[in-house]
Each structure stands twice: as C-alpha cells, then as structure tokens.
RODO-2510 file (C-alpha; in nm, 4 decimals, decimal comma):
residues 419
     n   res          X          Y          Z
     1     m     0,5750   -11,1448    -5,5987
     2     k     0,4295   -11,0931    -5,9462
     3     v     0,4712   -10,7330    -6,0667
     4     l     0,3355   -10,5678    -6,3805
     5     v     0,5254   -10,2659    -6,5134
     6     l     0,3117   -10,0512    -6,7411
     7     g     0,5344    -9,8817    -6,9977
     8     a     0,8559    -9,9938    -7,1694
     9     g     1,0342    -9,6628    -7,2029
    10     v     1,3713    -9,6226    -7,0348
    11     v     1,1959    -9,5638    -6,6998
    12     g     0,9792    -9,8745    -6,7288
    13     v     1,2676   -10,0967    -6,8385
    14     a     1,4924    -9,9694    -6,5580
    15     t     1,2079   -10,0338    -6,3106
    16     a     1,1825   -10,3897    -6,4401
    17     y     1,5578   -10,4339    -6,3899
    18     y     1,5512   -10,3426    -6,0218
    19     l     1,2371   -10,5485    -5,9588
    20     w     1,4060   -10,8462    -6,1279
    21     k     1,7137   -10,7932    -5,9104
    22     d     1,4844   -10,8296    -5,6082
    23     g     1,3629   -11,1681    -5,7334
    24     h     1,0139   -11,0669    -5,8441
    25     e     0,8312   -11,2232    -6,1382
    26     v     0,8170   -10,9221    -6,3710
    27     t     0,6120   -10,8518    -6,6829
    28     v     0,6440   -10,5281    -6,8821
    29     v     0,3543   -10,4147    -7,1028
    30     d     0,3691   -10,1531    -7,3792
    31     r     0,1624   -10,0516    -7,6815
    32     q     0,4683   -10,0142    -7,9041
    33     s     0,6503   -10,2938    -8,0883
    34     g     0,9572   -10,2732    -7,8639
    35     p     1,1198   -10,0850    -7,5760
    36     g     1,2033    -9,7157    -7,5790
    37     r     0,9947    -9,6331    -7,8870
    38     e     0,8344    -9,3107    -7,7611
    39     t     0,9907    -9,0316    -7,5495
    40     s     1,3041    -9,2390    -7,4840
    41     y     1,3781    -9,2747    -7,8550
    42     g     1,5193    -8,9411    -7,9684
    43     n     1,5986    -8,7361    -7,6584
    44     a     1,9074    -8,5187    -7,6296
    45     g     2,1276    -8,7892    -7,4800
    46     g     2,2586    -8,5784    -7,1946
    47     l     2,3037    -8,7407    -6,8530
    48     c     2,3262    -8,4091    -6,6765
    49     p     2,2625    -8,4002    -6,3008
    50     s     2,4323    -8,0602    -6,2907
    51     f     2,1584    -7,9177    -6,5147
    52     a     1,8736    -8,0826    -6,3223
    53     g     1,6324    -7,8112    -6,2189
    54     p     1,2695    -7,7111    -6,2593
    55     w     1,1200    -7,5339    -6,5568
    56     a     0,9286    -7,3338    -6,2938
    57     a     1,1868    -7,0647    -6,2173
    58     p     1,1852    -6,6971    -6,1182
    59     g     1,1010    -6,4796    -6,4180
    60     m     0,9858    -6,7716    -6,6337
    61     v     0,6247    -6,6547    -6,6660
    62     s     0,7210    -6,3285    -6,8373
    63     k     0,9985    -6,5025    -7,0307
    64     v     0,7607    -6,7650    -7,1720
    65     l     0,5060    -6,5002    -7,2719
    66     k     0,7745    -6,2899    -7,4409
    67     l     0,9443    -6,5777    -7,6203
    68     s     0,6183    -6,7334    -7,7377
    69     l     0,5610    -6,4245    -7,9540
    70     q     0,8915    -6,4657    -8,1406
    71     r     0,8972    -6,6556    -8,4696
    72     n     1,1883    -6,8901    -8,3966
    73     s     1,1476    -6,9045    -8,0213
    74     p     1,2568    -7,2267    -7,8493
    75     i     0,9384    -7,1950    -7,6425
    76     r     0,5828    -7,2123    -7,7714
    77     f     0,2635    -7,1888    -7,5712
    78     s    -0,0823    -7,2584    -7,7079
    79     p    -0,3408    -7,0230    -7,5527
    80     l    -0,6289    -7,2660    -7,6114
    81     p    -0,7994    -7,3168    -7,2703
    82     e    -0,7817    -7,6957    -7,2360
    83     p    -0,8825    -7,7676    -6,8704
    84     r    -0,5927    -7,9986    -6,7774
    85     k    -0,3401    -7,7597    -6,9296
    86     v    -0,4917    -7,4583    -6,7528
    87     a    -0,4759    -7,6383    -6,4168
    88     w    -0,1150    -7,7397    -6,4840
    89     v    -0,0121    -7,3863    -6,5855
    90     l    -0,1673    -7,2348    -6,2723
    91     q     0,0292    -7,4777    -6,0517
    92     w     0,3441    -7,4080    -6,2544
    93     m     0,3034    -7,0320    -6,2065
    94     r     0,2747    -7,0764    -5,8291
    95     n     0,6178    -7,2440    -5,8365
    96     c     0,7882    -6,9683    -6,0392
    97     n     0,9477    -6,7912    -5,7428
    98     a     1,2881    -6,8054    -5,5788
    99     d     1,1848    -7,0000    -5,2674
   100     r     0,9997    -7,2742    -5,4552
   101     f     1,2729    -7,2904    -5,7197
   102     r     1,5417    -7,3582    -5,4610
   103     v     1,3362    -7,6305    -5,2884
   104     n     1,2435    -7,8019    -5,6147
   105     k     1,5962    -7,7820    -5,7565
   106     l     1,7389    -7,9418    -5,4426
   107     r     1,4888    -8,2259    -5,4803
   108     m     1,5773    -8,2773    -5,8462
   109     q     1,9504    -8,2620    -5,7770
   110     r     1,9098    -8,5259    -5,5071
   111     v     1,7443    -8,7642    -5,7533
   112     a     1,9649    -8,6862    -6,0535
   113     h     2,3053    -8,7405    -5,8902
   114     y     2,1827    -9,0602    -5,7251
   115     s     2,0487    -9,1786    -6,0607
   116     l     2,3768    -9,1314    -6,2469
   117     r     2,5481    -9,3395    -5,9781
   118     c     2,2867    -9,6110    -6,0326
   119     l     2,3383    -9,6009    -6,4097
   120     r     2,7133    -9,6300    -6,3696
   121     e     2,6633    -9,9364    -6,1484
   122     i     2,4439   -10,1035    -6,4107
   123     a     2,6939   -10,0243    -6,6860
   124     a     2,9801   -10,1620    -6,4752
   125     n     2,8050   -10,4735    -6,3428
   126     e     2,5964   -10,6005    -6,6357
   127     a     2,7119   -10,7131    -6,9801
   128     l     2,4996   -10,4729    -7,1822
   129     p     2,5546   -10,3782    -7,5473
   130     s     2,7060   -10,0349    -7,6037
   131     f     2,4711    -9,7429    -7,5487
   132     d     2,7349    -9,4842    -7,6454
   133     f     2,8042    -9,3937    -7,2833
   134     h     3,0538    -9,1073    -7,2594
   135     e     3,1815    -8,9601    -6,9327
   136     g     3,3711    -8,6591    -7,0620
   137     g     3,1406    -8,4080    -6,8992
   138     v     2,9182    -8,1407    -7,0548
   139     l     3,0100    -7,7998    -7,1948
   140     q     2,7608    -7,5110    -7,1683
   141     l     2,8285    -7,2370    -7,4251
   142     f     2,7456    -6,8687    -7,3723
   143     r     2,7219    -6,6380    -7,6738
   144     t     2,6636    -6,3118    -7,4854
   145     p     2,8114    -6,1505    -7,1733
   146     a     2,4673    -6,1610    -7,0107
   147     e     2,4429    -6,5374    -7,0661
   148     l     2,7926    -6,5802    -6,9229
   149     e     2,7054    -6,3845    -6,6120
   150     l     2,3924    -6,5921    -6,5539
   151     g     2,6007    -6,9038    -6,6098
   152     r     2,8525    -6,7840    -6,3532
   153     l     2,5760    -6,7276    -6,0981
   154     s     2,4288    -7,0707    -6,1690
   155     a     2,7716    -7,2294    -6,1336
   156     k     2,8231    -7,0722    -5,7926
   157     a     2,4860    -7,2060    -5,6857
   158     l     2,6003    -7,5564    -5,7847
   159     e     2,8530    -7,5463    -5,5017
   160     e     2,5584    -7,5941    -5,2644
   161     y     2,5027    -7,9341    -5,4298
   162     g     2,8715    -8,0285    -5,4377
   163     v     2,8898    -8,0159    -5,8185
   164     p     3,2361    -7,9515    -5,9727
   165     w     3,2520    -7,6800    -6,2377
   166     r     3,4884    -7,4469    -6,4198
   167     i     3,4253    -7,1251    -6,6144
   168     l     3,6218    -7,1148    -6,9402
   169     a     3,7393    -6,8055    -7,1258
   170     p     3,6674    -6,8029    -7,5018
   171     d     4,0234    -6,9086    -7,5875
   172     e     3,9999    -7,2065    -7,3483
   173     i     3,6881    -7,3650    -7,4976
   174     d     3,8630    -7,5647    -7,7695
   175     s     4,1000    -7,7171    -7,5141
   176     v     3,7970    -7,8976    -7,3728
   177     e     3,6110    -7,9496    -7,7017
   178     p     3,8593    -7,9419    -7,9941
   179     a     3,5843    -7,9446    -8,2586
   180     m     3,4904    -7,5898    -8,1528
   181     r     3,8066    -7,4658    -8,3289
   182     r     3,6161    -7,4871    -8,6573
   183     s     3,3257    -7,2725    -8,5382
   184     s     3,3026    -6,9076    -8,6408
   185     v     3,0509    -6,8237    -8,3669
   186     e     3,1889    -6,5744    -8,1161
   187     m     3,1585    -6,6957    -7,7586
   188     s     3,1722    -6,4987    -7,4367
   189     g     3,2726    -6,8065    -7,2414
   190     a     3,1615    -7,1514    -7,1326
   191     l     3,0881    -7,3604    -6,8255
   192     h     3,2504    -7,7043    -6,8036
   193     l     3,0687    -7,9614    -6,5876
   194     p     3,3097    -8,2568    -6,5744
   195     a     3,0891    -8,4866    -6,3631
   196     d     2,8115    -8,5106    -6,6240
   197     a     2,7892    -8,7632    -6,9064
   198     s     2,5911    -8,8615    -7,2150
   199     g     2,4483    -9,1720    -7,3768
   200     d     2,1684    -9,3076    -7,5940
   201     s     1,8599    -9,3833    -7,3830
   202     y     1,6990    -9,5828    -7,6647
   203     k     2,0040    -9,8092    -7,7002
   204     f     2,0162    -9,8459    -7,3221
   205     a     1,6474    -9,9433    -7,3040
   206     q     1,6910   -10,1884    -7,5929
   207     g     1,9985   -10,3484    -7,4431
   208     l     1,8630   -10,3703    -7,0896
   209     a     1,5313   -10,5145    -7,2114
   210     a     1,7151   -10,7839    -7,4091
   211     f     1,9324   -10,8586    -7,1037
   212     l     1,6195   -10,8985    -6,8888
   213     q     1,4346   -11,1122    -7,1434
   214     q     1,7250   -11,3556    -7,1418
   215     r     1,6821   -11,3819    -6,7653
   216     g     1,3098   -11,4479    -6,7546
   217     v     1,1478   -11,1045    -6,7524
   218     a     0,8454   -11,1047    -6,9855
   219     f     0,7866   -10,8184    -7,2294
   220     r     0,4458   -10,7932    -7,3944
   221     y     0,4588   -10,5492    -7,6841
   222     g     0,1750   -10,4257    -7,9033
   223     v    -0,0646   -10,4379    -7,6083
   224     r    -0,2900   -10,1363    -7,5516
   225     i    -0,3491   -10,0612    -7,1827
   226     e    -0,7141    -9,9585    -7,1433
   227     s    -0,7941    -9,9267    -6,7719
   228     l    -0,7238   -10,0456    -6,4189
   229     a    -0,9836   -10,2640    -6,2487
   230     r    -1,0465   -10,2064    -5,8787
   231     a    -1,0573   -10,4809    -5,6169
   232     g    -1,1422   -10,3233    -5,2814
   233     d    -0,8544   -10,0953    -5,1816
   234     a    -0,6273   -10,2397    -5,4493
   235     v    -0,5937   -10,2822    -5,8236
   236     g    -0,7212   -10,6224    -5,9296
   237     a    -0,6234   -10,6262    -6,2954
   238     v    -0,5074   -10,4263    -6,5930
   239     r    -0,7593   -10,4327    -6,8756
   240     t    -0,5844   -10,4452    -7,2109
   241     s    -0,6546   -10,5007    -7,5787
   242     q    -0,5463   -10,8624    -7,5215
   243     g    -0,7483   -10,9325    -7,2089
   244     d    -0,7025   -10,8794    -6,8371
   245     l    -0,3551   -10,9049    -6,6818
   246     h    -0,3223   -10,9840    -6,3107
   247     a    -0,0389   -10,9254    -6,0639
   248     d     0,0324   -10,8641    -5,6964
   249     a     0,1663   -10,5145    -5,7644
   250     y     0,1477   -10,2655    -6,0513
   251     v     0,3930    -9,9884    -6,1441
   252     v     0,2773    -9,7095    -6,3777
   253     a     0,5608    -9,5750    -6,5949
   254     l     0,3596    -9,4318    -6,8831
   255     g     0,5083    -9,0848    -6,9184
   256     s     0,2629    -8,8177    -7,0315
   257     h    -0,0189    -9,0715    -7,0655
   258     a    -0,0235    -9,1802    -6,6995
   259     p    -0,2921    -8,9255    -6,5930
   260     f    -0,5529    -9,0761    -6,8274
   261     l    -0,5105    -9,4242    -6,6791
   262     l    -0,5119    -9,3020    -6,3187
   263     r    -0,7955    -9,0489    -6,3215
   264     p    -1,0787    -9,3106    -6,3035
   265     l    -0,9207    -9,4254    -5,9743
   266     g    -0,9454    -9,0725    -5,8338
   267     l    -0,5747    -9,0023    -5,8799
   268     r    -0,5328    -8,6633    -6,0477
   269     l    -0,1708    -8,6597    -6,1554
   270     p    -0,0553    -8,3113    -6,2647
   271     v     0,1608    -8,4342    -6,5503
   272     y     0,1376    -8,2581    -6,8873
   273     p     0,3464    -8,3004    -7,2043
   274     l     0,6132    -8,0529    -7,3093
   275     k     0,6944    -8,1280    -7,6725
   276     g     1,0538    -8,1325    -7,7910
   277     y     1,2354    -8,2054    -8,1174
   278     s     1,5644    -8,3609    -8,2205
   279     i     1,7769    -8,4343    -8,5230
   280     t     2,0255    -8,7212    -8,5422
   281     v     2,3105    -8,6911    -8,7930
   282     p     2,5811    -8,9481    -8,8810
   283     v     2,9419    -8,8425    -8,8229
   284     s     3,1532    -8,8424    -9,1397
   285     d     3,4736    -8,7028    -8,9837
   286     p     3,5187    -8,7939    -8,6145
   287     a     3,7824    -8,5245    -8,5583
   288     a     3,5478    -8,2478    -8,6731
   289     a     3,2462    -8,3608    -8,4697
   290     p     3,2009    -8,2872    -8,0969
   291     r     3,3331    -8,5553    -7,8652
   292     m     3,1192    -8,4534    -7,5672
   293     a     2,7752    -8,3104    -7,4948
   294     v     2,7481    -7,9374    -7,5654
   295     m     2,4653    -7,7095    -7,4516
   296     d     2,4054    -7,3953    -7,6605
   297     e     2,2528    -7,1781    -7,3912
   298     h     2,1447    -6,9070    -7,6357
   299     n     1,9151    -7,1418    -7,8290
   300     k     1,8515    -7,3919    -7,5473
   301     i     1,9736    -7,6767    -7,7690
   302     m     2,1871    -7,9682    -7,6506
   303     i     2,4194    -8,1478    -7,8919
   304     s     2,5506    -8,4899    -7,7844
   305     r     2,8008    -8,7263    -7,9427
   306     l     2,6425    -9,0715    -7,9551
   307     g     2,9072    -9,2990    -8,1004
   308     d     2,9130    -9,2430    -8,4772
   309     r     2,6231    -8,9938    -8,4623
   310     i     2,5423    -8,6601    -8,3078
   311     r     2,2035    -8,5701    -8,1643
   312     a     2,0763    -8,2128    -8,1318
   313     a     1,7607    -8,1599    -7,9285
   314     g     1,5625    -7,8812    -7,7727
   315     m     1,2466    -7,6690    -7,7867
   316     a     0,9621    -7,6597    -7,5361
   317     e     0,6076    -7,6547    -7,6686
   318     l     0,3122    -7,6592    -7,4314
   319     t     0,0679    -7,7380    -7,7100
   320     g    -0,0915    -8,0731    -7,6237
   321     y    -0,0296    -8,4306    -7,7304
   322     g     0,0325    -8,3864    -8,1038
   323     l     0,3543    -8,5253    -8,2528
   324     a     0,3506    -8,3488    -8,5905
   325     l     0,6983    -8,2607    -8,7177
   326     d     0,7409    -7,8866    -8,7758
   327     p     0,9929    -7,8153    -9,0571
   328     a     1,0837    -7,4820    -8,8931
   329     r     1,2071    -7,6715    -8,5875
   330     r     1,4261    -7,8934    -8,8037
   331     e     1,5689    -7,5856    -8,9716
   332     l     1,6523    -7,4220    -8,6371
   333     l     1,8237    -7,7348    -8,5034
   334     t     2,0186    -7,7752    -8,8274
   335     n     2,1324    -7,4137    -8,8332
   336     v     2,2555    -7,4228    -8,4732
   337     v     2,4562    -7,7421    -8,5285
   338     r     2,6079    -7,6105    -8,8517
   339     e     2,7091    -7,2862    -8,6827
   340     l     2,8918    -7,4664    -8,4041
   341     f     3,0210    -7,7698    -8,5963
   342     p     3,0388    -7,6778    -8,9673
   343     q     3,2291    -7,9903    -9,0732
   344     g     3,2288    -8,3635    -9,0142
   345     l     2,8561    -8,4469    -9,0399
   346     a     2,6604    -8,6304    -9,3124
   347     w     2,3711    -8,3906    -9,3665
   348     d     2,2106    -8,6067    -9,6349
   349     q     2,1149    -8,8663    -9,3700
   350     v     1,9304    -8,6665    -9,1029
   351     e     1,6605    -8,8243    -8,8839
   352     f     1,4034    -8,5753    -8,7508
   353     w     1,1962    -8,6642    -8,4426
   354     a     0,9524    -8,5203    -8,1891
   355     g     0,8562    -8,6458    -7,8428
   356     l     0,6569    -8,5529    -7,5335
   357     r     0,8307    -8,4861    -7,2019
   358     p     0,6033    -8,5702    -6,9035
   359     m     0,6339    -8,2534    -6,6940
   360     t     0,5161    -8,1877    -6,3397
   361     p     0,4371    -7,8224    -6,2595
   362     d     0,7047    -7,8033    -5,9899
   363     g     0,9738    -8,0137    -6,1588
   364     p     1,0491    -8,3258    -5,9487
   365     p     0,9075    -8,6652    -6,0518
   366     i     0,6233    -8,8470    -5,8754
   367     l     0,7384    -9,1709    -5,7146
   368     g     0,6123    -9,4503    -5,4952
   369     r     0,2873    -9,5413    -5,3302
   370     t    -0,0665    -9,4301    -5,4068
   371     r    -0,3847    -9,4613    -5,1995
   372     w    -0,4324    -9,7980    -5,3740
   373     r    -0,2165   -10,0368    -5,1728
   374     n    -0,0601   -10,2276    -5,4648
   375     l    -0,0321    -9,9421    -5,7165
   376     f     0,2975    -9,7535    -5,7514
   377     l     0,4124    -9,4584    -5,9643
   378     n     0,7302    -9,3794    -6,1541
   379     s     0,6144    -9,0737    -6,3422
   380     g     0,6635    -8,7060    -6,4258
   381     h     1,0348    -8,6981    -6,5118
   382     g     1,0048    -8,4065    -6,7539
   383     s     1,3144    -8,3262    -6,9577
   384     n     1,5294    -8,5209    -6,7077
   385     g     1,3847    -8,8655    -6,7806
   386     w     1,7085    -9,0221    -6,9071
   387     t     1,9104    -8,8556    -6,6311
   388     q     1,6730    -8,9677    -6,3551
   389     s     1,5513    -9,3029    -6,4893
   390     c     1,7770    -9,5463    -6,3038
   391     g     1,7590    -9,3658    -5,9702
   392     t     1,3811    -9,3288    -5,9644
   393     s     1,3434    -9,6917    -6,0699
   394     k     1,5650    -9,8094    -5,7846
   395     v     1,3594    -9,5962    -5,5443
   396     v     1,0308    -9,7449    -5,6666
   397     a     1,1655   -10,1012    -5,6523
   398     d     1,2769   -10,0375    -5,2936
   399     i     0,9272    -9,9161    -5,2032
   400     v     0,7603   -10,2165    -5,3706
   401     a     0,9902   -10,4420    -5,1665
   402     g     0,9090   -10,2570    -4,8433
   403     r     1,2608   -10,1167    -4,8056
   404     a     1,3584    -9,7614    -4,7232
   405     p     1,5101    -9,6014    -5,0367
   406     d     1,8678    -9,4738    -5,0327
   407     i     1,7549    -9,1124    -5,0752
   408     d     1,5077    -8,8908    -4,8918
   409     l     1,1624    -8,8971    -5,0561
   410     d     1,0585    -8,5557    -4,9294
   411     g     0,8847    -8,3753    -5,2160
   412     l     0,9112    -8,6720    -5,4544
   413     t     0,5785    -8,8477    -5,3944
   414     a     0,2172    -8,7933    -5,5015
   415     e     0,1363    -8,6626    -5,1523
   416     r     0,2605    -8,3155    -5,2437
   417     f    -0,0291    -8,2892    -5,4917
   418     h    -0,2821    -8,4609    -5,2622
   419     a    -0,3227    -8,7190    -5,5381
***
C-alpha cells in the first residue's frame, strides 16, 4: 500500500519507520528543508514517562491566572479572545479536576511507557547514528519544603503506574548527580526516577530519516501542504505547492498545524500551540556539567545532557503561533542553569530557540482513524512529543495495517472529541 505521511518531525519520521517495517511504499512530505526542523529541533530532550501527565490538573486554572501576572512567570496567557483558543481553554478548564486528571494521566502513562520501550527497540535493532541517548534516569529538584511534599505525593501516586522512584535528602543529591556539588542553591530534596532517559529528538529524526531513505522511503522537503482533496468517503489527494500527491492512505503528523488542514473536511481537532523556549550550551568541562536530565521544579525548567552539550528548556505560553524569541526567556533559562551548574559550560556559544507544543485540552494525543476511511491521525502530543513519538507511531501503523495495537486505545482517539 502507498502511504503519505504529512510532517517530518520526530512523530512523522517514526510513523514512516513503522509503516516501512510493514512493507508499505512510504513518502514523507514536509515544508522544511529536512526532518525535525520545527518542534522536534530544540525540545528539552527528556524521555520521561514518569512525568507524563496532563497540563489540565486540579488547581491549574487559578495557578495559571496567578502566575500569568508575575514578571518572570514560566506561564504566560494572552487574554485576546481568539475563537479557537477560547474553545480550547474552555475544554481545558473542564478537565482541571481530580477525576479527569486521574483518567487522563493514566492514558498518558499508558502511551509514554509503551513508547519508551518502542524507542529502546529501535535503538537496539537499527544501526542509527548517535542521538545522545542516556538511560541514567531523571532527577527532579525541589527548592522548598512545599515542593518536596508535593513531589512526595506525586511519587506515591506513581506506584499506581508501576514506576520506580526514590526520594533523596539534600545530602544525597550529589551521589546521583555529582555536578550538583558545585551548586550553591539550597535544596529541600529531590525525586530520582531511574526508569526515565534523555536524548536528542532532532538527531534521532535526522538519523532515522537517513536510515529510511537508504531503504527506499521517499522524503520530499520544501513542499508546502495546502489542502486535502475529497474523493467520496476518502481523501483522494494532497494538494501541495508542487502539485497533487496521491496515495492509498494518509497520516497527518503536523503538530500544531494539523487543525488547519483538517477543518475543511469537517474535522475540528482541539489542538492548540503552547510555546516553549530552550537554550543549548556546549560543555567545556564534562565533570562539571550534569550527566543526566534534571528537572528544576521551582522554575519548571528541564536541563538535559546531550552528549557534549546541555539543553535547558521550559516555559508555557498560550499566546498563539508566533515564534519570536523573547530575551527575558533566555535570561531566565541562563540564570537557572548557572545557579545549578555554575561551571563547565561555554556560555559564549549559546543557541536560543522557541517552538510550539501541539496541546490537546485533556492531555493525551489523538491517534488513529477519522471519519474519512483512508485518513489517519498522529497528533496532539503536547510537551510529551519526544517521549510518546515512537509508541504513538507504532499504534498508528498498526491501525493502518488493520492490526489491533499493543495498547488499549480508550481515550486516545478523535472520538472523544466527536471529531
């Protein structure tokens, strides 16, 4: 079967991999000049199933409103009444309660742990270039007793999902992450999640795309996807800046831009961008730089070791589709990293980046079939795109092939939004 994958981010490339494994003739189309050039490029690097959970949580409505008024808040919310954003926010608010949070977190945990297993299988079975994969776990740092107590409660809840964890006293932190010995920041404690990992999603997408190209998968870059042409109860073609492209099946993996392509077909996908920022800094002294992924819970910033670099990423801005780089965000990221890791980094070579996370209002992604018989979705991964990419792509490839996926799809399809 001939399959077109729309989007060459890490999700689109992983989808192409599993479709190729099934023997399909696969073509990947993207407007950029290569794979992983948008949201996949500068994300935090964490592969963190243990953290997988919805942004829609109890108390988040008041927290967002309060934080959005603070100058250096990690959260920003534009009050401009853009219709799609208003609709998304109203759905998000309806999910900010304990019952919905538990249901949605269970769904996201199901996907995330499955996905890390899938990624490990790819890394073990295919001869890919290094993508700075590190399996030393993740360390969540708490600066205040209140943060530690919330972390302890969250850790106990992880037992329901079978996730290993350990609370560390302040004097135990540097036994897990030796570079913390150089920090002067006082900590109340930390949470060690040994089953989590980290890696560079851009390098992974680049390496996997090259691997697939060598094996016959076609990648068409610099092609603008304009619309989907109907043919009865199916999609008949993709209209692009370089003419119509035809296939037997079509998979949409376009991140935050998927709703614009799908709306003319009557599919109203509640996916809206949540803007984030990152800095990437070369390591000048490996012993002084972190060796694992570290989450600063106080500032909601994750710092990952990616080979000879570190990446610090965070922030959540519900402000639309703009990608302008805010110098205040760079300053905040820089200050947090320098507080925790004051030595070992080449600060004269910093790369500053911003990207758009494709968020659903309830948290889980949107996978699988649509009302159009040959149109499939791999969308809405939010801030867990790298963590969930391989698992959701395997699920979608299974559905395209007519197989039952390995995991339960309850709450992971477009049906929950009547789309």
